[in-house]
C-alpha positions as CSV (number, residue, x, y, z in Angstrom):
1,X,-10.3,2.0,37.7
2,X,-8.0,0.3,40.1
3,X,-5.6,0.2,37.7
4,X,-5.7,3.7,36.7
5,X,-5.1,4.5,40.4
6,X,-2.1,2.4,41.1
7,X,-0.2,3.8,38.2
8,X,-1.4,7.9,39.4
9,X,-0.2,6.6,42.5
10,X,3.4,5.2,41.5
11,X,3.4,8.4,38.9
12,X,3.3,10.5,41.5
13,X,5.3,9.1,43.9
14,X,8.4,9.2,41.2
15,X,7.7,12.9,40.5
16,X,8.3,13.4,44.5
17,X,12.0,12.0,44.4
18,X,14.7,14.9,43.5
19,X,16.5,14.7,40.5
20,X,19.7,14.8,42.4
21,X,18.7,11.6,44.3
22,X,18.1,9.5,41.0
23,X,21.7,10.9,38.9
24,X,23.9,10.9,41.6
25,X,26.8,9.2,40.3
26,X,26.1,8.9,37.0
27,X,28.0,10.8,34.0
28,X,27.2,14.4,33.0
29,X,24.1,14.3,31.4
30,X,23.1,10.9,31.9
31,X,19.1,10.4,33.3
32,X,17.3,8.2,34.5
33,X,13.3,7.8,32.6
34,X,11.1,7.4,35.1
35,X,7.6,8.2,34.0
36,X,7.7,6.8,30.5
37,X,6.8,3.2,31.6
38,X,6.6,3.1,35.8
39,X,7.3,-0.8,35.8
40,X,11.3,-0.1,34.2
41,X,14.1,2.6,35.1
42,X,15.6,3.7,31.1
43,X,18.6,5.2,31.2
44,X,19.0,7.6,28.7
45,X,22.9,9.8,27.2
46,X,22.5,13.4,27.3
47,X,21.1,13.5,23.8
48,X,17.9,10.7,24.9
49,X,19.0,7.6,23.6
50,X,18.2,4.9,25.4
51,X,21.5,3.3,26.9
52,X,19.6,0.4,29.0
53,X,16.0,-0.5,31.0
54,X,16.3,-1.8,34.6
55,X,13.7,-3.6,36.4
56,X,12.7,-0.7,39.2
57,X,14.5,-3.2,41.8
58,X,17.8,-2.4,40.0
59,X,20.9,-2.2,41.6
60,X,21.7,1.6,41.4
61,X,25.3,0.2,40.7
62,X,24.6,-1.6,38.2
63,X,23.0,1.5,36.6
64,X,26.0,3.5,37.2
65,X,28.5,0.9,35.7
66,X,25.8,0.7,32.4
67,X,26.2,4.7,32.1
68,X,30.0,4.5,32.9
69,X,30.5,2.0,30.2
70,X,28.6,3.6,28.0
71,X,30.3,6.9,28.4
72,X,33.6,5.2,28.0
73,X,32.7,3.3,24.7
74,X,31.7,6.8,22.9
75,X,34.8,8.5,23.9
76,X,36.5,5.6,22.4
77,X,34.5,5.7,19.2
78,X,34.6,8.2,16.7
79,X,31.4,10.3,15.4
80,X,30.8,8.5,12.1
């Protein structure tokens, strides 16, 4: 029961964070998924594909860098 309560509290806290705060500096359309697994941060492309996973203590600059590198790689590689 205690575990459920903690997870619920953490989920509510994550939901209270504004989307702008989470995606500031990411390439357009990239998002951070904080609710699928409250223990990790999932970086997703605009189409929902997972780019990378980070601990919840990750440096925001590392997350932005991963998104920017992914975007640059997609720009260089033609669609198959």
